[in-house]
C-alpha positions as CSV (number, residue, x, y, z in Angstrom):
1,M,-14.7,-6.0,-15.6
2,V,-12.6,-2.7,-14.7
3,F,-12.4,0.6,-16.0
4,P,-9.8,3.3,-16.2
5,P,-9.7,6.1,-13.2
6,D,-10.2,9.3,-15.3
7,V,-13.3,8.2,-17.8
8,K,-16.9,9.0,-18.0
9,Y,-18.7,6.0,-17.2
10,K,-21.8,5.6,-19.6
11,D,-22.4,1.9,-19.7
12,D,-25.2,0.0,-18.1
13,L,-24.2,-2.2,-15.4
14,D,-24.9,-5.8,-15.8
15,G,-24.7,-8.4,-13.1
16,D,-25.5,-11.6,-14.9
17,D,-22.1,-12.9,-15.5
18,G,-19.5,-12.3,-12.6
19,V,-19.5,-8.3,-11.7
20,A,-19.0,-5.7,-14.2
21,V,-19.2,-2.2,-12.5
22,A,-19.9,0.8,-14.5
23,S,-21.8,4.2,-13.4
24,S,-24.0,6.8,-15.3
25,S,-26.7,4.2,-15.4
26,S,-30.3,5.2,-14.8
27,K,-31.8,3.7,-11.4
28,T,-34.6,1.1,-11.4
29,D,-35.5,1.6,-7.8
30,T,-38.4,4.2,-7.0
31,A,-37.5,7.7,-6.1
32,A,-37.3,8.9,-2.2
33,S,-39.9,10.8,-0.5
34,D,-39.2,14.6,-0.8
35,Q,-40.4,14.6,3.1
36,R,-37.5,12.7,4.3
37,S,-35.9,14.5,6.9
38,P,-32.1,15.9,6.2
39,E,-31.0,14.7,9.4
40,D,-31.7,10.8,8.5
41,D,-29.0,8.7,7.0
42,I,-29.4,8.4,3.5
43,E,-27.3,5.6,2.5
44,R,-30.1,2.7,1.3
45,T,-29.2,-0.9,3.0
46,S,-32.3,-2.6,1.4
47,D,-34.6,-2.9,-2.2
48,S,-37.8,-3.1,0.1
49,P,-38.8,0.1,2.0
50,N,-40.1,-2.5,5.0
51,A,-36.9,-4.6,5.3
52,S,-34.9,-4.3,8.3
53,S,-31.7,-2.1,8.4
54,S,-29.3,-5.3,8.3
55,T,-30.7,-6.4,4.8
56,I,-28.0,-6.2,2.0
57,H,-28.9,-3.8,-0.3
58,D,-28.3,-5.8,-3.5
59,P,-30.1,-3.8,-6.5
60,Y,-28.4,-5.4,-9.5
61,R,-28.8,-9.1,-8.0
62,F,-25.0,-9.5,-7.8
63,N,-25.5,-12.0,-4.9
64,S,-27.2,-14.5,-7.3
65,S,-23.8,-14.8,-9.0
66,L,-21.9,-15.9,-6.0
67,K,-20.3,-19.6,-6.5
68,T,-20.7,-21.8,-3.6
69,E,-17.7,-24.0,-2.4
70,E,-19.3,-27.0,-4.2
71,E,-19.5,-25.3,-7.4
72,L,-15.8,-24.1,-7.1
73,A,-15.0,-27.6,-6.1
74,L,-16.5,-29.0,-9.4
75,L,-14.9,-25.9,-11.3
76,R,-11.2,-27.1,-9.7
77,R,-11.7,-30.5,-11.5
78,R,-12.2,-29.2,-14.8
79,H,-9.5,-28.3,-17.2
80,P,-8.0,-25.8,-16.9
81,G,-10.0,-25.5,-13.5
82,K,-7.8,-24.1,-11.4
83,K,-7.6,-20.7,-13.2
84,L,-11.6,-20.8,-13.2
85,E,-11.6,-21.8,-9.8
86,H,-9.3,-18.5,-8.7
87,Y,-11.3,-16.3,-11.0
88,H,-14.8,-16.9,-9.4
89,R,-13.0,-16.8,-6.0
90,K,-11.8,-13.3,-7.0
91,Q,-15.0,-12.6,-8.2
92,N,-16.8,-13.7,-4.8
93,E,-14.3,-11.5,-3.0
94,L,-15.3,-8.4,-5.4
95,I,-19.2,-9.0,-4.9
96,L,-19.1,-9.4,-1.1
97,N,-16.6,-6.2,-0.9
98,L,-19.2,-4.3,-3.0
99,L,-22.4,-5.5,-1.0
100,K,-20.8,-4.7,2.4
101,P,-21.9,-1.4,3.9
102,M,-19.3,1.4,4.1
103,E,-19.6,1.5,7.6
104,E,-18.5,-2.2,8.0
105,H,-15.6,-1.5,5.6
106,T,-14.8,1.4,8.4
107,E,-15.4,-0.6,11.3
108,D,-13.3,-3.6,10.0
109,A,-10.6,-1.3,9.5
110,R,-10.6,0.4,12.8
111,A,-10.8,-3.4,14.8
112,D,-8.0,-4.5,12.6
113,E,-6.2,-1.2,13.4
114,E,-6.7,-1.7,17.4
115,L,-6.1,-5.4,17.1
116,S,-2.7,-4.8,15.5
117,R,-1.6,-1.8,17.3
118,L,0.5,-3.5,19.9
119,P,2.3,-6.0,17.8
120,V,3.0,-3.1,15.2
121,K,4.4,-1.1,18.1
122,I,6.4,-4.1,19.1
123,A,7.8,-4.7,15.7
124,V,8.8,-1.1,15.3
125,Q,10.5,-0.9,18.9
126,A,12.1,-4.5,18.5
127,S,13.7,-3.5,15.0
128,L,15.2,-0.3,16.4
129,I,16.8,-1.9,19.5
130,A,17.7,-5.0,17.5
131,N,19.2,-2.9,14.6
132,F,21.1,-0.5,17.2
133,A,22.7,-3.8,18.5
134,L,23.6,-5.4,15.4
135,C,25.1,-2.2,14.2
136,V,27.8,-2.3,16.8
137,L,28.4,-6.0,16.2
138,Q,28.7,-5.3,12.3
139,L,30.7,-2.3,12.6
140,Y,33.1,-4.3,14.9
141,A,33.3,-6.9,12.3
142,A,34.0,-4.9,9.5
143,A,36.7,-2.8,11.2
144,S,38.5,-5.9,12.7
145,S,38.5,-8.0,9.7
146,A,39.1,-5.0,7.4
147,S,37.0,-7.0,4.9
148,L,35.0,-4.9,2.4
149,S,32.2,-7.3,1.8
150,L,31.6,-7.0,5.6
151,L,32.2,-3.3,5.3
152,A,29.3,-3.1,3.2
153,T,26.8,-5.1,5.2
154,G,28.4,-2.5,8.4
155,I,27.2,0.5,6.5
156,D,23.7,-0.9,5.6
157,S,23.3,-1.9,9.4
158,V,24.2,1.8,10.2
159,F,21.6,3.0,7.8
160,D,19.1,0.5,9.1
161,I,19.2,2.5,12.5
162,G,19.2,5.9,10.4
163,S,15.8,4.4,8.6
164,N,14.3,3.4,12.0
165,V,14.7,6.5,13.5
166,L,13.7,8.8,10.6
167,L,10.5,6.8,10.2
168,Y,9.8,7.0,13.7
169,W,10.4,10.7,13.8
170,L,8.3,11.4,10.7
171,H,5.4,9.2,11.7
172,Q,5.1,11.0,14.9
173,K,6.0,14.4,13.3
174,A,2.9,13.9,10.7
175,S,0.3,13.1,13.6
176,K,1.1,16.6,15.0
177,M,1.5,18.8,12.3
178,D,-0.2,22.2,12.4
179,I,-3.3,22.0,10.3
180,N,-3.5,25.5,9.6
181,K,-0.1,25.6,8.2
182,W,-0.4,22.2,6.6
183,P,-4.2,22.2,5.5
184,V,-3.5,18.4,3.8
185,G,-1.9,16.9,6.9
186,G,1.4,15.4,7.2
187,A,0.7,11.9,5.3
188,R,3.4,12.8,2.7
189,L,6.2,13.2,5.1
190,E,6.9,9.5,5.3
191,T,6.9,9.2,1.4
192,I,9.1,12.2,0.8
193,G,11.6,10.7,3.9
194,N,11.8,7.4,2.2
195,V,12.7,9.2,-1.1
196,I,15.6,11.5,0.4
197,Y,17.0,8.4,2.6
198,G,16.7,6.0,-0.7
199,F,19.2,8.9,-2.4
200,L,21.2,8.9,0.9
201,M,21.6,5.2,1.0
202,G,22.5,5.1,-2.9
203,S,25.1,7.9,-2.5
204,V,27.0,5.6,0.4
205,N,26.7,2.2,-1.3
206,L,28.6,4.1,-4.5
207,V,31.6,5.1,-2.4
208,V,31.6,1.2,-1.3
209,I,31.7,0.2,-4.9
210,V,34.4,2.5,-5.6
211,E,36.6,1.6,-2.9
212,S,36.0,-2.1,-3.7
213,V,36.9,-1.4,-7.4
214,R,40.0,0.1,-6.3
215,D,41.2,-2.7,-4.0
216,L,40.5,-4.8,-7.2
217,V,42.8,-2.8,-9.2
218,S,45.6,-1.9,-6.5
219,H,46.0,-5.4,-4.6
220,H,49.4,-6.1,-3.3
221,G,48.6,-8.7,-0.7
222,G,48.7,-12.6,-0.9
223,D,46.2,-14.9,-2.4
224,L,44.3,-15.0,0.6
225,N,43.0,-12.6,2.9
226,T,43.3,-13.1,6.8
227,L,40.7,-15.3,8.4
228,H,39.2,-13.4,11.5
229,V,36.5,-15.8,13.3
230,P,35.0,-13.5,15.6
231,S,33.7,-11.2,12.8
232,L,32.2,-13.7,10.9
233,V,30.4,-15.4,14.3
234,A,29.4,-11.5,14.5
235,V,27.9,-11.1,11.2
236,G,26.3,-14.9,11.8
237,A,24.5,-13.5,15.1
238,A,23.0,-10.8,13.0
239,L,21.8,-12.7,10.6
240,G,20.1,-15.0,12.7
241,V,18.3,-11.8,14.7
242,K,17.4,-10.5,11.3
243,F,15.6,-13.7,10.6
244,I,13.7,-13.9,13.6
245,L,12.6,-10.1,12.9
246,F,11.7,-10.7,9.3
247,L,9.3,-14.1,10.4
248,Y,7.7,-11.7,13.0
249,C,7.1,-8.5,10.3
250,Y,6.2,-10.8,7.8
251,S,2.5,-11.2,9.4
252,L,2.1,-7.7,9.9
253,R,3.2,-6.1,6.7
254,K,-0.1,-5.4,5.6
255,K,-1.1,-3.6,9.0
256,S,1.1,-0.8,8.7
257,S,3.2,1.4,6.4
258,Q,6.2,1.4,8.7
259,V,6.5,-2.4,9.4
260,L,6.1,-2.9,5.7
261,V,8.9,-0.6,5.4
262,L,11.0,-2.7,8.2
263,W,10.2,-6.1,6.8
264,E,11.3,-5.5,3.3
265,D,14.7,-4.1,5.1
266,H,15.0,-7.2,7.3
267,R,14.4,-9.4,3.8
268,N,17.0,-7.3,2.4
269,D,19.4,-7.4,5.1
270,L,19.0,-11.5,5.4
271,F,20.5,-11.4,1.6
272,I,23.1,-8.9,2.4
273,N,24.3,-10.5,5.8
274,S,24.4,-14.0,4.0
275,F,26.1,-13.3,1.0
276,G,28.8,-10.7,2.9
277,L,29.3,-13.6,5.4
278,L,30.1,-16.2,2.4
279,M,32.1,-13.6,0.3
280,S,34.7,-12.5,3.3
281,A,35.0,-16.1,4.3
282,G,35.5,-17.1,0.4
283,G,38.3,-14.2,0.4
284,S,40.0,-16.0,3.2
285,K,39.7,-19.6,2.3
286,L,39.8,-19.2,-1.6
287,K,40.7,-16.2,-3.5
288,W,41.3,-12.8,-2.1
289,F,39.3,-10.8,-4.9
290,L,36.2,-12.4,-3.8
291,D,35.9,-10.1,-0.9
292,P,35.8,-7.0,-2.7
293,M,33.6,-8.5,-5.4
294,G,31.2,-9.5,-2.8
295,A,31.2,-5.8,-1.6
296,I,30.4,-4.3,-5.0
297,I,27.4,-7.0,-5.8
298,I,26.4,-6.3,-2.2
299,A,26.3,-2.3,-2.7
300,A,25.0,-2.5,-6.2
301,G,21.9,-4.7,-4.7
302,V,21.0,-2.0,-2.0
303,M,21.3,0.4,-4.8
304,I,19.0,-1.4,-7.0
305,A,16.3,-2.2,-4.5
306,W,16.3,1.8,-2.9
307,G,16.3,2.7,-6.4
308,R,13.0,0.6,-6.7
309,T,11.5,1.9,-3.5
310,I,12.5,5.7,-4.6
311,S,10.4,4.9,-7.8
312,Q,7.3,3.8,-6.1
313,Q,7.5,6.4,-3.7
314,F,7.8,8.7,-6.6
315,E,4.6,7.5,-7.9
316,L,2.7,8.0,-4.8
317,L,3.7,11.5,-4.8
318,A,3.2,12.0,-8.7
319,G,-0.9,11.1,-8.1
320,K,-0.6,7.4,-9.2
321,S,-4.3,6.0,-9.7
322,A,-5.9,3.8,-6.9
323,P,-6.4,-0.1,-7.8
324,Y,-9.1,-1.0,-10.0
325,E,-11.0,-2.8,-7.1
326,F,-11.0,0.4,-5.1
327,L,-12.5,2.3,-7.9
328,Q,-15.2,-0.3,-8.3
329,L,-15.9,0.0,-4.7
330,I,-16.3,3.8,-5.0
331,I,-18.3,3.6,-8.2
332,Y,-21.0,0.8,-6.8
333,K,-21.2,2.6,-3.2
334,A,-21.9,6.0,-5.2
335,M,-24.5,4.4,-7.7
336,T,-26.4,2.5,-4.8
337,F,-26.0,5.3,-2.1
338,S,-29.3,7.2,-2.6
339,D,-32.5,7.1,-5.0
340,E,-31.9,10.9,-5.6
341,I,-28.5,10.0,-7.5
342,E,-29.6,9.5,-11.1
343,K,-26.1,8.9,-12.6
344,I,-22.3,8.7,-11.8
345,D,-20.8,11.1,-14.2
346,T,-17.2,10.5,-13.2
347,V,-15.1,9.2,-10.7
348,R,-11.4,9.4,-9.9
349,A,-9.4,8.0,-7.1
350,Y,-5.7,8.7,-6.6
351,H,-2.6,8.6,-4.5
352,S,-1.4,11.7,-2.5
353,G,1.1,10.2,-0.7
354,P,0.4,6.7,1.0
355,D,-3.6,7.2,1.0
356,Y,-5.9,8.2,-1.9
357,F,-7.7,11.5,-2.8
358,V,-11.3,10.5,-4.3
359,E,-13.4,12.8,-6.4
360,V,-17.2,11.8,-7.5
361,D,-19.2,13.7,-9.8
362,I,-23.0,12.6,-9.2
363,V,-26.2,13.5,-11.4
364,M,-29.3,14.4,-9.8
365,N,-32.5,15.8,-11.0
366,A,-32.4,19.7,-11.9
367,D,-35.5,20.3,-9.3
368,T,-33.7,18.4,-6.6
369,P,-34.0,20.9,-3.5
370,L,-30.6,22.5,-2.6
371,W,-30.9,21.2,1.1
372,K,-31.3,17.6,-0.6
373,A,-28.7,17.7,-2.8
374,H,-26.3,19.1,0.0
375,D,-27.4,16.5,2.2
376,V,-27.1,13.6,-0.2
377,S,-23.5,14.7,-1.6
378,Q,-22.4,15.6,2.1
379,Q,-23.1,12.2,3.2
380,L,-21.8,10.4,0.3
381,Q,-18.5,12.4,0.9
382,D,-18.5,11.7,4.9
383,K,-18.9,8.0,4.2
384,I,-16.3,7.8,1.5
385,E,-13.6,9.8,3.9
386,V,-13.8,7.0,6.5
387,L,-12.9,4.4,4.2
388,P,-9.6,2.8,4.9
389,N,-6.8,4.4,2.8
390,V,-8.7,7.6,2.2
391,E,-7.4,10.8,3.2
392,R,-10.1,13.2,1.4
393,A,-13.2,13.0,-0.7
394,F,-14.8,15.6,-2.9
395,V,-18.5,15.0,-4.4
396,H,-19.8,17.2,-6.9
397,V,-23.3,17.5,-8.0
398,D,-24.3,18.2,-11.4
399,H,-28.0,17.9,-13.2
400,E,-26.3,16.8,-16.5
401,T,-23.3,14.6,-18.4
402,T,-23.0,16.4,-21.7
403,H,-20.6,19.5,-20.2
404,T,-16.8,19.5,-20.4
405,P,-15.1,17.3,-17.8
406,E,-14.2,19.4,-14.6
407,H,-10.7,20.7,-13.9
408,R,-9.7,19.8,-17.9
409,K,-8.3,23.3,-19.1
410,N,-7.0,21.7,-22.4
411,V,-10.4,20.0,-23.3
């Protein structure tokens, strides 16, 4: 069960069937002692005050809803068993994700980043070096053969170099921005760079389409173009290198936004180079018009692919909501963070560039001392901010839920 990103959460949480995450539910745990030191870590790890810190805190008994491998195997044999098994595996993943302490989420992400640091560096630098070499090869192929299809692949390879250099420069620039001049950091730079670069890519490929159409309309040569074997060999070599880079980046695409862009670029280049090679050869062996038609199809495909990328990047800049799974994690962690939190009023998580801004409104007793309200909300904010993909977190404390939602001028 999932909830939209910008609503009041009022339903009681019920963990009997699967996982249903809601907020603003009253806590059944006993209130914490007012004598707790402000320096103590407030996040709870166990239902029992005598339990060790490593005990999983599970006040709603989500753990009892986990399906064993034997139960999943039985579900698989039923009809329609595969869908049921898939659903319960997803529920198992959700439950384990919710029950994992926030420190473990942070440590797992940090360890994963450290483990993938060198492979990511190799992927970025290998792609840069390979794209430069392939750019020279493909420009030679386009110039020596006068093939429009190979010209389209050559232009794409030139922009591959530009993309690699731009991504690398923006990544370095974002990590060194002056925090006084740019208080929110440079995380949006890569997103903005992708948008600008996408428009440039679309403009150049539009020129290729225009030239190809002109060649189709005003062609005065014979029925076949001249076959230039070295050009085809050069593009074939580029295709082989791109395939190797595609396979290498495939396993790392979820580790880094840079590698994800490079993987998508290599994937697109496999289609572009393969199709360009076929259409150029077809123009020399079958019919001349296959070559300009291939150039038009390649350029149009590149424009469509980059159009989708631009649309996705605009969504990140415009503040698209975080996935429901992430919202569920924030809601559950806020609900179970401290006995002093009576309800969760509102939870929002939305993109600001590639990462999330998170807003949580918690409700505490009106008689809660100021120091305690501050410490609980500050610790919750600090723990949320070190979660993977979180750029900023804001925790607001209130004593009731009947007021107009914050930051709503038109409500």
